N, C-alpha and C positions, 0 to 999 in steps of 0.2 A: 572401544565401541564397535559394534558390527559395521561392516562397510555398506551402509545404506545410502550413501550419497548418490543423488540422482542428477547427472549432468543435464543442464537445461537444454542444451542443443541436440543431445542425442537420446533424449528421454522417450521411451516407448512404454506403453501400458501393458503390452502382452509379454510379461516377464516370466510367468510360470505356466507350465503346460500341464494339462490334465490328460488322463488316458482315455477320456470319453471320445468317441468318434462317430461321425455320421457319414456312412458310405455314400450318400447321395450328394454330399457337398464336399467337406474336407474335415480333417481332424479338428476338434475343438480346442481352444486355448483359454486358460484362465486369463481374463483381461484386467480385472481389478478385484482386490479383496480388502475388506476392512478387518483389521485385527482386533478391534475392541469397540465396545459401545461407549460413546462419549459420556463424560461425567453428567449425572443427573437424569440419564435416560434408562429405561428398561424396556425390553421387548415384551409386548403385551399379547398380540394375537395375530393370526393370519388374516388375510383379506378375503373378501368374497370373490370367487374366481371371475365373476361377471363385472366386477367393479371397473370403471373406466380408468385408464392410465395413459397419459400422453408420453410416448417414447420419443426421444430425440437423440439422433446419432450425430455426434460432432465429427465432421469430416476433417481428416488431416490436411493441413495447409501446404501448398507448394512452397518450396524454397525456405521454409521456416528454419531449416538447419543452417542456413547461410546468414541469418539475421544478425548475429554477432559481428561477422566480418563486414557486412554492409554498414552496420552502425559505426563500427570503428573507422571505416573509410571517411566518414564525414565528421568524426569526433576526435581523432588523434591529431595533436598539434602539428606533427611533422608530415601529415598526409597532404598530397596535392589536392585532394577533394575536401579538405577541411572546410566546414561551413556550407558546402553545397547540398543543402537539405532538400528532401523530396517533397513533392506535393502529396496531398491525401490520395489523389487518384493514382499516382505512381505506386504508393504503398499498397493500395487495394489490389491493383493489377498484379503486383509481384507475388503476393501471398495467397491469391485465390486458389481454392482446392481444385485439383485436376479433374477433368472429365472422367478419367479412369476410376478415380475414387468414387465419384458420384454413381457411375454405372455399376461398379462392383458391389456396392452396398445395396443399391436399388434392386439389382438382379437377385441377390441373395434373399432379400425380404420377399420378393414375389415368388421365388422358388420355394420359400418356406410357407407359403399359403396366404400371404398378405395380398389382398386384392390391389391391383395397380392404382386404382383411383384413391386409395388410402395412403399411398406413399407420396408425400409432398416435398418438393425441393424448395428451400427458402430462397428469397429473391437474390441473395448474394451467393448462392450455391454452397453455403457453409454448413447447413444442417439438412438432414433428411428427417422428416417428422412423420410419425404414425400414431393416429388415435387408436389405441389398442385397449385390450382388457388385461386384467391381472393374469388370467390363465394363458392368454396368448403370449404376453411378455415373458412369463416364466418359461414357456416352451422355447421361445426364441433365444433366450439368454441363458438357459439352464440355471435359473435363479429361483429363489423362494422369497417372496415379499412378506413383510410383516408390518404391523402398526407398532410404533414405539411411543411410549408415554413419557412425558417429562414431568419432573416434580412440580413444575409450575402449572401443569394441566394441559400444556401444548401437546399436540400429536403430530407424528411424522410417519411417512412410509419409506421404507428402504429395504435393501437386501444386503446380505453379508458379502456376497461375491457374485460375479457374473462371467459368462464365457462368450466368445465369438468364434466362428469358424476361422481356421488358420489363414485362409486366403483373404479374409475380410480384415484381419487384425491390422495390417499396415495402413489401412485406409480410414480407420476410426480411432480418434484419440480417446474418446470415452462416450458413455451413454448415460442419459438422465431420464427419469430418476433411477438411481441404483444405490451405490454405497455412500453417496454424498449426502450428508445429513441436511435437514431442513427441507427434504422433499415433501411436496404438498399433494394430497390427493385431489384438492380443488385449487384452482388458480387463485381464487380470491379469499382463501381462508387466512384471515389476518393473524391468527394465533400460532401459525406454524413457523415463525422466525422471529428473531430479536434484532431489530434494526441497530446498526452500529452507533447511531447517534444517541441511543438511550443512555441515561446516566448509569454508570457502572459497566458499560460495554466498551471494550477497547481500552486505549490508554488516554486518560483525561487529566487535565491539570489538577493540582492540589492547592489548598489554601490553608494558611494558619490563622485566618480570621482578619478582622478589620484592624486598621492602624489609626492612631490618634492624630499623628502629625506627619505631614508630607516633608520628606527630606530630599530636596532637589539640588544638592550640591555634590561635586565630584568626590569630596572627602567622605561622603556618606554612601558610596556605591556598594560597600560591603554590607549595608543594612537594607537599603532599598535601591532596586534597579529602576531607573527612569531613562527616557530617551537620551539624555545627555551622557549618561554612563555608557550606553551602547555605542553612541557616535564616537566617543573618546576611545573606547576599547578597540573598535574595529576601523577607526579612521574614516567613518562615513560622513564626511562633510562635502555634500554634493547636491547641486540643484539640477533636476532633470531638464532636458532641452528638446527631447524628441516628440513630446506631445502624444497624440493618439496613435502614433506608429508603434509605440511600445505598450506592453500590457503585463499585468501581474494578477494572478488569480489565487484566491483562497477558497478552499472547499470545506463546506459544513454540511452536516447531515441532520435533518429534522428528527427530533424536536429541538436540537440545539439552535439558538437564535440570539442575535445581538439585540441590545436595547439602545435606541438612538440617544436617549437622555444620558446614558452612561458614556457613550462615545463623545457627546458634547461636554460632559463633565471632565473627561480626561483631556479633551482638546483645549478647554479653557485654561487648563494648568500647564499643558506641555506641548501643544501643537498649533503653531501659528497658522491661521487661515483655515483651519479644519472644523471649527465650531459650526454645527449645522450641516456639515457635509456627510453624506452617506456613501457607502460603496455602491457600485452599480450591480444590482442583484440580477442574476440569471437563474430563473426557476427551472429545475430539471425534475421531471416526473412528479409534478405537483408540489415542489418545494416552496415553502412559505415561512414567514416569520411568525411562529406561534407566540401567543401572549398569555395563554392559559396558565402555564407553569413558569413562574418567575423565581429563580434562585440561582446560586452559584452553579449547581449541578446542570442547569439548563442554559445558563447565559455565560458562564465563565469561559468556556472554550471559544465561542464566537467573539466575545468582547476582547479576549486576550489576542487572538489572531489578528483581528482587524485594527485595533487601536495602535498597536506597535507597527504593523505593516504600513498603515496609512501615514503614520507620523514619520517613519524613517524614509519613505519615498517622497514625502512632502505633498503639498497640495498640487504640485505640478505634475503628478503621476496618478492617474485614476487607478483604483483597485477594484477588481471584479470579484464579487461574491457568487460562487456557485452554490446555491442552496438546493440540496438534493433530497427528494423523497417527501411523501405526504405524511399526514398524521396517522394513517392506518397501516400502510405497508412499510413505511420507512424506506430505507435504501441500503445498498451495499456499494462497495467500490466499483463493481461492474455497472451499476446504474449510471454512475458518473461517466465511466468509459464509454458506455453505449451512446451517451449524448454527444460525445466528442467524435465518434467514428461510427457511422451507420453500419459498416461492414462488421464491426465487432458485435453488434446485436445478434448476429446469426453465424459467426464463424466459430471455429473450434475454441477460440478464446473468448467467446461472447457470453451474453447473458445466460445463466444457468437457472432454469426454473426451480431447481431444487435448492438453490442458495440465494437467488435474487428475486425481488418482487416482480410480479407480472401485472402489466397495465394493458387496457383499462380494468379497473376493479369495480365491484358493485357494492362494497361495504359502505354504510352510512358515513359520510364525512371524508370518504376517500377520493383520490384523484380519478376522474372518469375519462380523461383524455387518453390518447395513444401514448405509448412509451416514446420518450424522446430518443430518436436514433439519428445521429449525425446532424443534429440541429444546432450544435454549439461549437463555435470556433475556439480552440484551445488558446489560452494565454501563453505568452512566451515563457513565463515561469509560473509553476503551479505548486503551491505548498499545501500539504495535508497533515494535520496533527492527530490522526487517528491510526490505529493499527490493530492487527490480530496477533495471536500466537500462531506461529508457523504451523504447529501441530493441529490447530483447529481446522485446517483446510487439508483436503487431499493434495498430494503432490501434483496431480493433473490440474486441479483447480488453480493452484498457485502458479504453476508454470504457464498456463495459458494466459493468465492475467499479466504475468511478468513479460511475456512476449508483446503484449499490447503496449506496455511502457516503452519497450524497444522501438515499436512503430512510431510512438510519439517523439522519441528521440531522433529518429530519422527525419521527422518533420521539423526539427529545430526547437522542440519543447524541452525545458528543464523540469524534471519531476523530483520534488523533495518530499521525504517522509520523515517524521520524527521517529527516533530509534526505540522509544519506550522508556519507562520510568522505574523499572524494577531490576536494574543491573542485568545479570545473566539470567534472571528469572523472566517469566512471561508476564502478561497483564495481571495485575493484582498480586504479583509475587508468586504465582503458581509455577510449579516445575514439573518436569516429566518424571515418570517412574520407570524402573528397570523393565526390560523385556522388549524394548523397541516397539511397543504397541501404541505409542502416542497418548497414553493415559496421563492426564494432567491433574495434580492435586496440590493443595496448599503445603503439604509436607513432602512433596517430591524432592528428589536429590539430583536430578539430571537437568542441566542447563536447557532453557526453553527459549529459543530465538524468536524474534518477532518478524512478522511479514506485514507490509511489503519491503521492509528494510533489507531483508535477505535477498531480494531480487537484485541481480547484478546490473539491471538497467535503470535503477532509481538511485538517487543520492540520499543516503541515510545520514540524519543529523542527530548527534548526541548532545549532551549538556555539560556545561562547565559552570563555575561560580567564582565570584570574588569572595574569597574566604574571609571570615571575621578578622579584622585588624589589618587587612591588606588594602592596597590602593589600586586604582585602575592602571597605574603605571607598572605594576608588578604582574608577572605571569599569572593567569588564572589556573585554577585547579579543577580536576574532575568534580562534578557536582556530587556532594555527599550530604546535602542538607535537604531533608524531607524526601527527596527523590534521588535515585541513582541512575546514571546514564546507561541506557540499554546498549549492549554490545556483546559480540561473540562470533560464533561460527554457524552457518546454516547447516541444516540436516537434509536439505533438498537440492541446493544449487552448488555447482562447482565453482571454483575460484576463477574469476575472469582474468585474462592476461594482464589487464591494466594494473591490477593490484598485486600481482605475484611477487615482484621485487620487494615491495613494502612489507607484505605480510610474512614472506619467507625471512626477511631481515629481522622482523620482530621475533619470530619463533626461534631463530638461531641465537639471538642475543638475550632472549628471556625464556629459558626453558620452563615449561609449565609443570608444576609438581603434582597437579591433581591426577587422580586415577583416570586412565583413558576411557573409563566407562561412563563418566559423567558429562562429557562434552564431545563434540566431533573433533577427534584428535588426529584425523587423517592428514591434516596439513594441506588439503587440496580443496577445501570448501570455501564458498563466498564468506568473507569476513566483513563485519560492520561494527561501528558506523564509519562513514567516509570522512566526516569532519564534524565540528561541534560549534556551539555558541552558548552564551550564558543561558541558564535555565533556572535561576534561583532568585527569590526576593523581588519579583516583578511587582511594581505598584500598579494596581488595576482598579478601575471603578466598576463595582458590581452592585446593581440594584440601589444606586444612590450612595454607596459607601466605598471608601478605598480599602482594599485588602492586599495582602501579600500573596503572590501566586508562584507556583513552582512547576516545572515540567519541561520535557523536550517539546511539549506543545508550544512553548514560547520560543525555543531555539530555532525550529524550522522556519517560521515566518520571518525571523530576523535574517537568517541566511538568504531567504527568498528576496527580501528587500535589497540586500547587498548585491545579489546577482542581477536583479532588475535594473539597478543603477549601472552595472557594467553593460548590460544590453542597451541602455539608453545612450551611453557614450559610443558604443559600436554602431548603433543605428544612425546616430548623428553623423558618422563618418562613412555612411553607406556600406557598412559591413553587415554580415549576417548576425543573427542571434547566436548565443553561445551553445544552445542546445544541450545535448547530453554531455555533462562536464567531467565525468569520472576519469576518462582516459587523459584528459588535460590536467586535472589537478594532481593526479598521481605521477605525472611526467617530471623528469628532473628539472625542466625549465621552470616549473611552478613551485619548486621546493621552498623558496623563500617567500611565497605568497601567504604563508600561514604562520601563526604564532604557536610554537610547540607547547603542549601541555604535558608535564612530566610528573605530576603529583596526583594521587588519589586512586581509588579503586571503584569497582561497580559490583558490590556484594549481591548475593542471591543464592537460593538453593542450599542454604546452610554453609556457604563459603564466603570468602572475601572477594570472589570474582577475579577479574583480571586487574593488572596494574597499568596505570598511565605511565608512559616512559618516553624516552627520546624517540623521535620520529613517530611513525604510525603505531597505534595500539588499539585494541578492541574495547576501549573505554571512550576515547575522545577522537579516534581516527587520526587524521593528519594534523589536527589542531584547530584553532579558530582562524577565521578569515581576516586578512588585513587589506581593506579596500584599496588603498593607494598602490600597493604592490600588485594586487590582482588586476586592477584596472590597467596598469602599464603593460603587464604581460599579455592580457587579452587584446589590448589595442595593437599589439605588435603582431598578432596573428592575422 
């Protein structure tokens, strides 16, 4: 496969040069180029030259190249600074764009004919904004804008490439709207994006339908997973004692919504003291519990995440529900991140109007308040069971968001994402096609990694199962029932130091026989998942009936519950939260904190995928967590 790996810490967008030059400024450089039109889209027509277009220049952040080192200092178990997490103010101050960057870009715009009063600096100095026209934008960027039509009737504006003067390139990470799809000619056009919470978007749990009888005995865990199965598998027999000083957050995206009667139905059967108890809901950008659509597609994800999280941490630990997005605009991952960190709303890794909803909106039924920026305190552990194909997003978009997860890690927050349910394929089993252009189809042959799991600053969670005929006392296998654990190698991010030993050991002991053209075979890219938990045969109440549910959507909140209880014990001893856990769990000291998974594969893209094997593997990661061992090891830090 061509060497397209883009290291997260040294990534620059000005990679290719053009011969175009402007003698009054400096030579122009190609800044970003899109190599294909995403599936379902066709280029329709050019835009009226006088049509308004809001240009936004994302300024490069100071010290962002040091973020990995800084994060490692507070995350490696042998570091003298382990657990000395930063405040939000310290993080913001460290990574603020430089005055030089602001002035360089501003001066260029003014010299190019933009009136000074039209060049606005965002409050946190992260963006320079210009209310422009299509004609002016095309001249500034040496670009050509078009309207693109989607087969669903949606419309977007975008260009295939754009340029910046050579002396400006180091100061700008990217410009919107440009090559990034979902660009909107109007802020409040609700038809120009598909919210991640919509059924069929991202990676959602699967069901085989309702069950007639509840089997709540350990000998039946190969048929139905209930809380007692999980407690026994992972040794999670613990009562929290830290009270309100600890926190656990679950993220959901409207229109996904839980049903309280289902939570109560589950609690009546499995959760002592939780009947009638609800999570503490924090509404972000108009998030609410919609009740118009009631079915597994709309309630399955939220119900699954919440009932098992709440049950495993018990009534003694409150669970926070971050409900993100309204009924019209919906939301993206950046909408959630915006609410956690106000600087992110306007920094180079912040809200992108071409990919993210813009508030306030004027559509009927939409959220009319201001966008939530820095209004929400992040929980100590945050689990999200949604994801994209990495190829769905530009490298710049993925990298800027990944850096934000690193910032949360600096603040002591543990971020978990499910690894996907289609093995080495992307969401829905879609795979990449030859040519390196990111084109994704159902019959593609190239492995299609998932994001944010490929971000080296999150913890990616794969799926295991108690196979038919096996007991909870036997080792689990990689999940091969209904879903396959997502895993593989990133096409954007380089391999972080913390996992080099584990991944290099896997590659040396398990030579991969596939053609090097169907996966990132460089041996230097971020590998995932990091660990796993059960993801098959979960018994779940949905719309008044019990069903069996499958997915890494179940695995991530289970791991989150386990880590939340570790935090509880540490906080009770006046220790810090565990924060970004990857450097710790990959360390030799934690090798016995996981149960190794050595059987199973993660098929996809016309292959059997990778094999689960001794130690780390790209199917189940390091294995499944064993709470007593992990607790003892973390309490020793």
